[in-house]
N, C-alpha and C positions, 0 to 999 in steps of 0.2 A: 503494498500499500503504501510505503513511504517514498518506493523507486518511482511509484506511478505519477504520484501526486505535483511535481514539479514539470514532470512533461506535459502534464494536462492544463497546467495553468499557462504555461508557456505557448501551448498550441491556442487555446483561450486568446489567449493576449494577440498573438498573430492575427488568427479571424477577427479580431476587432479592429485592429489598425486595418485590415484588409477591406473590412466592410466600410470604414471611415472613408478610405481612400474611394472605394467605390461609390458612396454618396457624394463625397463632394466633386468628383467626376462627372457624374449624372446630373446634379444640381448643375455645371457649369453649362454642360449642353443645353438643359432644359430652360434654364433662367437667359442665355444667351437667346432662343429661339421664341421664348414667350414672355420674358421678362418677369421681374420678382414677383408678380403675384400669381404666377403659375403654382398651380394646386401642388402640395409636398406629397401626394400620394404619387403623384407622376414620377417623381425624383427616386420613391422609394422601389417604383415597381421597373424602371429604367435600370438602377442599382441594380436588382435582383435579389433586394431584402425585403423584410415587411415594416410596415410601418412603425410598430415597438423599435425596433433598430434603429431606425433615422429618431426618434423622439429621444431616444438613449445615447445620442452621439449627439445630439443637436435639440434640446429643449426647447429652443426658440429659433422662430425663422431668421433674426438677428445672428442668431452663433452660427446658423449654416451659411448666411450669406457674407460672413467677416471671412469665415476659412475659405469660400471659394472664391473672391473677390479682393483676397490680402495682396495677394503678387500682381495682378494685373493693377491694381489703384495705385502701387509701389511705381511703376513704371512711368505712368502719369505725373507721378512727384519728380522723377529723374528730368522728366521734358521740362519740368519748371524750373529745377536747378539751373539746367542749362542754359535755357532762356533768361534767366536772370543776370548771367556772365555778359550776354550778348552788348558790344559797346552802343549798337542804335536800340533804342528802348522798342522804337516801333517795329523795327524786324523780330525782337525778340519776341514782343507780343503778337503778331501775327503768325510767327513760325509755331508758337506754344502754341495758338488755338488752333490751327492747321492740325496740330499731332491731334488733340484732345477730340475734334469734331470727326477725324477719321475712326475713332473708337469707337465715339458714339455713334457714327452710322454701321457699325462692323457688330455692335454686341447691346441688343436691348437689355441684358443685366444691368451691364456697366451704364448705360445711358439713365434706365431707372436709377440707380444710386447716383449719378452726378448731377440730375436736373430735379432731384427732388429732396427729400429728407426721410429718413430712415433710424430710431433713435437704436442706440445699443448696438451699432457696426461700428467698434473700434476704429478699423481701418478706414471707414468711409467719415469718419470726426477729423482723423488727421489729414485724410487729403483734401477736403473741404479748407481747411486751416491753412496747409499748403498751398491752395489754389488761391485763395484770399489774398495771402500773402504775395502770391507770384504776379498777380495783377494789380495788386496796390502799388508794388514797387516799380512795375513796367511803366504805370500810369503817372506815377509821380515823375519817374525820371525822363518819361515821354513829353511832360508840360513843361516841365526845366527845358528839355532840349527843344522844345517849341513842335512838336509833331502830333501833340494831343490837345484838344481845346481845353480850355483852363477850368471850367465849372465841370468837368465830369467829377464821379465820384466812384469807389468801387463799386459800391451797389450799386449805379446804375446798369455798371457792367455786366455785375453777376447775374443780375436781376432779366436782362435781355439775353443772354448768353443761354441761361436756363429755359427761357422762353423757345427762343431757336432750336435750341439742340433738343428738348421734347419733342418737338416738330419732326426731327432729323431721320426716324423710322419709318414713318409715313409719307414722309417728302421722296426719301430714296427707294420705298416701295412704289410710287408712284410716279417716279421718273427714272434717274441713274442713280448708280453709286455715289455720285459726286455734286449732285443735285445742290447740295445745302453750300457749294462754294460760294454761290451766288449771292443768295441772302446773307452769307456771312460778310461777303465783298462791300455789301451795301451799307451793313450795320457798322463795320470798321469804318467805313467811308464818314459815316456821321460821327464818329471820334474825332478827327480831322479839325483844326482850328476853322470857326467859323467866319462866315462874312460878317462886317461892324454889326448891320442889323439883324442878325439872328439870334435870338434869345428862344433858349428851354423854357415849357411851359410846366407848370407844378414844380413843385419842390422835388428833392432828390428824395430816395427811400431813408430810412434809416437803418442800421445793421437788424435792429428787431423785426421792422417792416418788412424787411427781406425774408428774415427765416420763416416768419409767419406765413408770408408768399408761397414760398418753396412747401412748407407744410400743408400748405392747402392745394397743391397741385397733386 
């Protein structure tokens, strides 16, 4: 009996690790196809395990989402760090947004994460904070360099990007994969210094208002 117990325990641990890996792989596929609202029993079936096994490993949807997208979101953060090193802030900003929107067009799950708000996902909270810092820094430098209008704040940009990014899956499905480039280019053109007679209507969003808007989406 004493000789069999360690082997049995090790076998169970291997099975548990493998089940967790299968669930993460299946969830990545399902979330990419259907978004984060996909039924979790679909994930379990695709992984070849029961619902009880899924909830044993991931008691909350947020736990599964965090495990699935942690690496993908870290790639976006790396792109932001590279953008911050650009001498030309405008080139850094536009290059960074092209990377982000390419991801939004190819992955429904990541699109849901980056354009809305989901509580309890540590990786998402980190990437939102990193994205805020990246855009804010590039905006401020762009304003100093004269390439960005002086009355734009980071909440203006993040709200517009979330709204535009949310539409990307439908846009690419209805048109072409890179159809998002046109509305993004039009939006970016609006960040350029204006003519002397052009003023923006309504005040800018506060950070709290932006958070509430994203949660409402």
